[in-house]
C-alpha positions as semicolon CSV with decimal commas, in nm:
position;residue;x (nm);y (nm);z (nm)
1;M;0,057;12,610;-9,911
2;R;-0,022;12,960;-9,787
3;V;0,265;13,204;-9,820
4;N;0,275;13,281;-9,447
5;K;0,314;12,911;-9,364
6;Y;0,583;12,878;-9,633
7;L;0,785;13,159;-9,473
8;A;0,742;13,005;-9,128
9;Q;0,858;12,662;-9,244
10;A;1,154;12,826;-9,417
11;G;1,262;12,960;-9,078
12;I;1,213;13,324;-9,178
13;C;0,958;13,420;-8,912
14;S;0,633;13,311;-8,751
15;R;0,311;13,306;-8,950
16;R;0,189;13,612;-8,761
17;Q;0,507;13,801;-8,843
18;A;0,477;13,688;-9,206
19;D;0,125;13,832;-9,225
20;R;0,261;14,164;-9,102
21;L;0,539;14,162;-9,362
22;I;0,284;14,082;-9,633
23;A;0,058;14,368;-9,520
24;E;0,358;14,603;-9,531
25;G;0,430;14,498;-9,891
26;K;0,766;14,343;-9,805
27;V;0,692;14,000;-9,955
28;T;0,678;13,932;-10,329
29;V;0,588;13,620;-10,527
30;N;0,723;13,602;-10,881
31;G;0,785;13,976;-10,872
32;A;0,435;14,079;-10,759
33;P;0,334;14,180;-10,405
34;A;0,204;13,887;-10,201
35;T;-0,147;13,901;-10,061
36;E;-0,286;13,757;-9,739
37;G;-0,384;13,391;-9,781
38;M;-0,204;13,360;-10,114
39;Q;-0,112;13,005;-10,215
40;V;0,245;12,936;-10,328
41;E;0,448;12,641;-10,457
42;D;0,815;12,544;-10,439
43;T;0,859;12,661;-10,800
44;D;0,756;13,019;-10,712
45;V;1,021;13,288;-10,660
46;I;0,947;13,426;-10,313
47;M;1,135;13,724;-10,174
48;V;1,126;13,901;-9,838
49;E;1,255;14,259;-9,834
50;G;1,438;14,188;-10,159
51;R;1,604;13,867;-10,039
52;L;1,529;13,534;-10,198
53;V;1,371;13,270;-9,977
54;G;1,520;12,932;-10,060
55;Q;1,382;12,588;-10,001
56;A;1,283;12,523;-9,644
57;P;1,582;12,381;-9,454
58;T;1,572;12,049;-9,274
59;K;1,370;12,098;-8,957
60;V;1,585;12,121;-8,643
61;V;1,474;12,128;-8,280
62;L;1,730;12,158;-8,001
63;A;1,674;12,089;-7,632
64;Y;1,908;12,320;-7,439
65;Y;1,971;12,336;-7,063
66;K;1,988;12,712;-7,006
67;P;2,196;12,799;-6,701
68;K;2,119;13,084;-6,462
69;G;2,258;13,419;-6,571
70;V;2,203;13,360;-6,944
71;V;1,950;13,585;-7,120
72;C;1,700;13,467;-7,382
73;T;1,763;13,712;-7,665
74;H;1,942;13,733;-7,999
75;S;2,105;14,063;-7,910
76;D;2,092;14,290;-7,608
77;P;2,368;14,545;-7,540
78;H;2,294;14,519;-7,167
79;A;2,315;14,138;-7,150
80;E;2,650;13,993;-7,047
81;E;2,561;13,648;-7,181
82;T;2,289;13,544;-7,423
83;V;2,166;13,200;-7,525
84;F;2,321;13,244;-7,867
85;D;2,663;13,322;-7,716
86;H;2,649;12,967;-7,578
87;I;2,503;12,775;-7,873
88;D;2,725;12,740;-8,178
89;Y;2,491;12,599;-8,443
90;P;2,522;12,640;-8,823
91;Q;2,156;12,747;-8,871
92;R;1,970;13,046;-8,734
93;L;1,739;12,930;-8,457
94;N;1,474;13,095;-8,243
95;Y;1,363;12,994;-7,895
96;A;1,014;12,880;-7,805
97;G;0,919;13,037;-7,474
98;R;1,156;13,251;-7,270
99;L;1,318;13,169;-6,938
100;D;1,415;13,472;-6,732
101;K;1,779;13,541;-6,650
102;D;1,755;13,405;-6,294
103;S;1,586;13,079;-6,398
104;E;1,738;12,765;-6,546
105;G;1,623;12,461;-6,735
106;L;1,479;12,344;-7,063
107;L;1,468;12,579;-7,360
108;L;1,360;12,458;-7,704
109;L;1,514;12,619;-8,011
110;T;1,415;12,557;-8,370
111;N;1,431;12,690;-8,726
112;D;1,056;12,626;-8,768
113;G;0,864;12,944;-8,690
114;D;0,532;12,768;-8,742
115;L;0,616;12,511;-8,473
116;I;0,713;12,788;-8,229
117;Q;0,383;12,964;-8,286
118;R;0,181;12,647;-8,225
119;M;0,375;12,561;-7,909
120;M;0,360;12,906;-7,754
121;R;0,005;13,020;-7,843
122;G;-0,157;13,050;-7,501
123;A;-0,499;12,940;-7,624
124;N;-0,357;12,596;-7,710
125;G;-0,287;12,527;-7,343
126;H;0,030;12,322;-7,388
127;E;0,199;12,210;-7,067
128;K;0,524;12,341;-6,924
129;E;0,654;12,182;-6,603
130;Y;0,875;12,346;-6,339
131;E;1,052;12,254;-6,016
132;V;1,048;12,543;-5,770
133;T;1,208;12,616;-5,432
134;I;1,071;12,898;-5,217
135;D;1,196;13,074;-4,904
136;R;0,955;12,902;-4,664
137;P;0,788;12,562;-4,612
138;V;0,534;12,457;-4,874
139;T;0,187;12,414;-4,723
140;E;-0,130;12,262;-4,864
141;D;-0,301;12,602;-4,842
142;F;-0,026;12,753;-5,056
143;L;-0,055;12,474;-5,314
144;E;-0,432;12,507;-5,329
145;R;-0,406;12,882;-5,394
146;M;-0,162;12,814;-5,676
147;R;-0,389;12,544;-5,823
148;Q;-0,699;12,763;-5,822
149;G;-0,536;13,058;-5,998
150;I;-0,403;13,383;-5,856
151;Y;-0,482;13,741;-5,951
152;L;-0,165;13,924;-6,058
153;P;-0,225;14,298;-6,014
154;E;0,084;14,398;-6,212
155;L;-0,056;14,216;-6,517
156;T;-0,426;14,264;-6,429
157;V;-0,496;13,898;-6,499
158;T;-0,587;13,586;-6,302
159;T;-0,373;13,283;-6,379
160;R;-0,532;12,965;-6,511
161;A;-0,596;12,672;-6,284
162;C;-0,289;12,451;-6,277
163;K;-0,139;12,140;-6,120
164;A;0,094;12,171;-5,820
165;E;0,235;11,921;-5,571
166;K;0,487;11,933;-5,286
167;T;0,825;11,768;-5,352
168;T;1,042;11,877;-5,056
169;E;1,000;12,086;-4,741
170;N;1,045;12,408;-4,938
171;G;0,994;12,270;-5,288
172;F;0,705;12,201;-5,525
173;R;0,637;12,098;-5,883
174;I;0,397;12,304;-6,095
175;I;0,253;12,247;-6,444
176;L;0,133;12,558;-6,630
177;T;-0,063;12,591;-6,952
178;Q;0,016;12,959;-7,008
179;G;0,332;13,168;-7,018
180;L;0,283;13,504;-6,852
181;N;0,589;13,716;-6,783
182;R;0,768;13,585;-6,470
183;Q;0,443;13,404;-6,388
184;I;0,560;13,168;-6,113
185;R;0,762;13,437;-5,937
186;R;0,463;13,672;-5,945
187;M;0,227;13,399;-5,820
188;C;0,456;13,318;-5,529
189;K;0,493;13,685;-5,442
190;E;0,115;13,721;-5,418
191;C;0,121;13,427;-5,173
192;G;0,375;13,605;-4,953
193;C;0,690;13,416;-5,049
194;E;0,986;13,448;-5,283
195;V;1,132;13,203;-5,533
196;V;1,481;13,083;-5,445
197;D;1,531;12,846;-5,739
198;L;1,326;12,783;-6,052
199;K;1,394;12,514;-6,311
200;R;1,187;12,423;-6,617
201;V;1,205;12,045;-6,665
202;R;0,952;11,984;-6,944
203;V;0,799;12,161;-7,243
204;V;0,503;11,965;-7,389
205;T;0,661;11,623;-7,465
206;V;1,030;11,716;-7,428
207;T;1,212;11,685;-7,095
208;L;1,542;11,796;-6,949
209;E;1,648;11,435;-6,890
210;G;2,011;11,360;-6,981
211;L;2,119;11,724;-7,012
212;Q;2,368;11,909;-6,794
213;P;2,370;12,290;-6,761
214;D;2,488;12,464;-7,080
215;T;2,459;12,154;-7,301
216;Y;2,213;12,074;-7,576
217;R;2,102;11,789;-7,798
218;E;1,914;11,759;-8,126
219;L;1,571;11,600;-8,104
220;S;1,533;11,290;-8,318
221;A;1,286;11,278;-8,606
222;E;1,060;11,062;-8,388
223;E;1,070;11,315;-8,103
224;I;0,990;11,601;-8,340
225;A;0,700;11,404;-8,487
226;E;0,563;11,336;-8,136
227;L;0,594;11,703;-8,042
228;E;0,417;11,813;-8,360
229;S;0,137;11,561;-8,313
230;V;0,059;11,715;-7,973
231;V;0,082;12,080;-8,073
């Protein structure tokens, strides 16, 4: 397989990050600098910044219910609590798609950088579902504005058309196919309201079902296969 995919499947980094490391001369194959698109085999000696890359570990995907107040980062001196302060797992994992500090819900973590890249690439249009409560009643006009797409001046972009439906007097469900920074909060602000609560309940084929705040579970091989078949 290509060396960038090998590094991604080994949990080192994403394919895009691997290409950057290759371009910077930080990856070697059998003692020689790797080149973009280079094919490698399991018998090759592959090193990144002088460290040997072993066989790809068994693929792991965790579904974690991130509570409010927990920050999605590996390290931040200003963060009181990070996701990795709460998850004690024997392998290094990375998250697929951030949730901001004030939001809660489903966060996927995995040692497969290639899977993360496929899930999170905006052009792929994979669904992420949220339950939202705002500070005023949900009207059909509000929902229709959300569905049609809203211009976000801070990001100078118009959001993609999406699905949205009312669930309670002040609540609605929304399904996005992109992941702009604080997208739902910004969309609501442009509609003249503020988000009170925001929970992500689904990422592609994986749901929050059965999880309590600050707990996680490993996806089964069948669930991982289903996720990969979609992405």
